[in-house]
N, C-alpha and C positions, 0 to 999 in steps of 0.2 A: 541407745537406750531399749531396755528390754521391752519387748511387746505384752501388754497387759491383756488378758482376756477372760471375759465369762465364758461359762459354758452351761448348760440348762439341761443334761441329759434326761431322756424319759425312759424308764423299764418298766417291762410288761410284768409287774407282780406287785401288788399292794394289798396283799392279805397276811404274807408269811412276815412276822416281825423279824424273824432272825435271817432271812435272805435281807432284807431291806438294812438291818444291821451291817451284815457283812458287806453289801453296797456301799454303805457310808464309810465304813472303815476302810475300806480300801482307798477311799479319796483321801480322809483324814491321815491316815498315815505316809502320805506321798510329801517329802519335803518340798516346802513352797506353795504347795495347794491349799485353799482354804475354802472348807465346806460350810456354805452360808444359810442352806436350807434345806430340810427334805420333808418332802409332803407324801403323802401316801391315801388312796382311796379305795376301798374295799371292791364297791361298786363297778368302777372303771378298772379295776385289778391293776393298777399303775402306781408309780412311784416316780416322782420328781424331785432330781437332785439340783443345787444351784450352788456351783463353786466359781473361784475367781483365783488369777494370781498371772505369774509370768508364764507365757506360753508353753514354756518347754516342761514346766510343772504341772500344767493344766492336761497337756496331753498326757504324761506321765499318769496321771490321776485316771484320766479317762481310760485309758488302756488297761489299768490295775482293775477298775470296776467292769468293764467288760469283760475281763475274764471271768469274773464272778459270777456275771449275768450268764454267761454261756455256760458255765458247769451247774447252775441254780436252776436254772430257770428254763421247762420244756415247753416250747409254743404246741406243742400237741396235746397238751392238757390243760392249758392256760384259755380262759376265756374271760371276758370284761366289755362293758358297756364302749370302751375308747376305741376309734380306730386303730390299728396297729398293724407291722409288717414283721416283729420280730420282738426278742427278748429285750434287746439294746433297740427300741424304737427310732429313736432319734437323737442325734446328736449336734446342734447346731454350736458355731463358734461367732461369739458378740466380741465387737474391739470394743475398748476400752483406753480412756486417755487419748494418748499419741496413736496408738494403733489405727490404722486405716483398714475400711473394708477390704481393700486390696490385699493387705496383710492376711486379713482374716481368711480370706479366700484361699491363698495360699496356703495355710496352715491345713483349711479342710479338706483341701484335695491332696493334700500329703499325709495327712493323718487317714483318709479314707483310704488310700492306697496301701498304706501301712497296716492296718487292722484287716484289711481283706487278705492280705498274704500272710498275716502270722494264722487268725483265726478261720481260714477259709470259709470266709464269709461275704456274700455279695453285698457290695455297699453301691448306693445311689446318692449321687449329689443333687442338693436342690438349694433353692432360695439364691443367693448372690454367687455360690459355687457351683451354681448348677452348668454344664455345658449344652444343654438343649434345652429350647422353651418351655417344652412341654413338661421338664421337670422344676419348674421354678416353684410352683405351688405344689406345697407338702400333699395337700389332698389329691393330688394326681400323682404323686409318687406311690400313694397308699392303696389307689385304686383295686377294689376286691378283696382288701388288707392282705391277712397273712395265708387264707385259705384260697383266694383265688390267684393270688401272686405264685402259690405253690404249683400250679399249672401254667398261669401264664410266662413264667420266666423260662420255661421249658420251649413252649410253643409259638410265642410269638417274640419275634427280633426286636418289636421296639419295647420289649421290658426287659432286654438284657442290662444286667447292671453296667456301673461306670467301671467297678473293680470287681474281681472276685470272680468265683465259679459261674457258670450259668446253670445254676439251682440253688436250692434253697440250702441253708446249713440244716442238717436233719432234725435239730432240736430248737436253734435260735434263730431260725428264719432269717432275715435280713436286717440291715441298718440303711437308713438316712441320715446322710451327713452333710451339715451347710454352713453359709456364714450368712449372718443376717443382723439388722440394728435390733437394739433393744426391744425386746418385746414384753408388754406387761399382760401376765395372764391372771385375769382377774374376773371373779363370778358375783353374781348378784341373787340371793336366796329371797324368795317371795313367801309372803306369810299365807300360803294356799300351797296345796298339794296338786292343782289343776295344771298338770303337763300341755294341755293345749293352750292355756295362757302363756306359759315360759315359751313355747315354741312360736307364737305369734310376736310376742316382744321380741325375740330373737330374730325372726323375721324383720320386724320393724326396724331393727339398730343396725343390721350387717349390711355392709355394702354392696354384698352380692345381690341383694333384694331390694335397692335401692336406698338405703340408710346411711349409715354415717361412715365417712371415707376412713379406710385403714381399720374398719372393724370387721372381726369373725365374731361369728356367735352362735351358739346352739341352746335350745333347750332340753332339760333333763329333770328328772324324776328322781329324789335322792330318799335315801333310808335313814340316814343319817347326816345332819337333820332332816325330819320328815315335811318335804316341803319340795317346790318346784324350783328351779334354778334356772336363769339366764346366764351359762357359760360363756366367757369372752376372751379373746387374745385381742389386744388394743397395740397395732403393730406401729403406729408412730404416734406419741401425744402430742407431738409438736403440731400434727395435723389435726386431731381428735383427742381433746384433753381429757381425763376422766369423768372431771365435773360435768361435760356435756353428754357423756355416756349415761353416766348415773341418773340424771335428769331425766333423760328420753326415758330409760327403763322405769323411774318412778312414776313419770306421769301416766305412761301407757298403763302399768299396774293402777294406778289410783282411777284412771278412766273406767276401768273394771272392778273398782270397790275393793280392790286388795294392796297392801301396806307393802314397804320393802321390810323384809325381817332384818337381814344384815348384809354385807358385803365382806369378800376374803379375798386375799391376795395368795397368789401361788408363787412362792418363792420372792422375788424383789422387786422393786422399782427404783427409778432414777430419781433423785431429789427433784427433780424439775417437775415430775409428775406430782407429787404432793404440793410445790408450793405454786404450782398453777390454780389447784384445787384451793388454796388458802387463799390466793388471791380473789377469787370468784366469790370464796364465803366470808370475804371481809375481812379476814383475820390482817391485822396490823403486821406491815411488810417490817416494822423494827425488831419485833420478837426474837428472840434466840431461834434459829432453825429448828431445834429440836422440839419447840413449844408450836411454830408454825406446822410441824408436821402431825403431830398429836391432834391440833385441831381441826386440820384437813381429813384425818382420819375419823374423826368423831363427826363431821359432817357427812360422810359416805357411809357412817354406820359400819365401819371397818373394824371386823374383829380381830381383837386383840393388839390394836393400832399402837405403833411403836416408832421411833426414828430408827429402830435397828432395821426395819423394813427399807430402807433407804440404802441403796449398795454402795453410793459413795462414803457415806457415813461407815458401814460396817468393812470397807476397805480400809479406810483411813485406821477405824479402830484396831482391826487386826495387825496393821504395822507398828502399833504402839502397845500392841498386847493388853488393851481393855475392850470392854464392850460398847455399843455404840452410845449407849446412853451416858458414856462417861466414868463408870465404874470399873474395878477391876475385871478384868476377861481371862478367859483361858488362853489366849497368847498363844505365841511360840509356832514354830514352821509345824505346815501340816495339822493345826489343831481344828478340832471341828466343832465351830461355832454355829452350831445349828439345833431348834429346837426337835425334838423326837415326833415322829410321827405317830399313827396316824393323824392328820389333821384336817383337811378337807380337799376337795377335787381341785382340779381337776383340768389339766392344762391341755389347751387344743393345738398342741405346737405340730 
């Protein structure tokens, strides 16, 4: 059976539409690769693309987009709020369907070695693909960010890459390549501009501060919309479902006299993430899954809530040449089934 894989590469450019278009086009032009989402954010100067398909097609699409990024993004002039180490900051491989995590690890390691050789690019393996315990956490790989790594990679033997040269690429920096379970990148925007409140709520909900298991969170101040944001990665919605996180953020904000403005999903989420919310919200189990997903989105005040946000529905629709809601889709091999950015922040991948 072919290996089905999702990947969510993060690129360090969220301001130049022509560059984002070129990155997306490189993926969409690859036979067998389906581009499902593109999200760009100017404040973070970052673009997140979501693609899926058979492993060979996904790898080919990723390699094509990396070539574009190296050609078009210069880290010497790039600035943004989000941590990053290179033009292509991070490339995760996520197993789907019958693909195992061991399969994803093997793919990530082989892919990292290949792009290191082709692009003369230092590659760090992280998450399940890491070969060292101090590189499992992406935050540890990114320590010092691009500017700090520029010196550390030369001077500190512990910062030598897993593949590629013992120096940063002159313009593209370095890249982290890994394998991990499905990560839901999700943000809750508050009806306030109080950054301190967003940071306080983030500290309350994130696991590292004694909060909810398998939740990462940071507080940010946004310009568009003009608000404070709790930006989160939900590392395992089977352990901590979205509804539990939403209620924790909502209740902490309410204690400070602040409402939730909206929430927003970066990329896609598994059907289970939505149906868990629907169950908690009392949405009848007998309704069609599309209706249950819409109701779950409404309960979370999810911006643009739509069944096409569920990966399994999007993959099935892509295979049938229609959109996830059941209508005619763009279909076809290598089709770009995605909304154009910029949309919103800000995956902490």
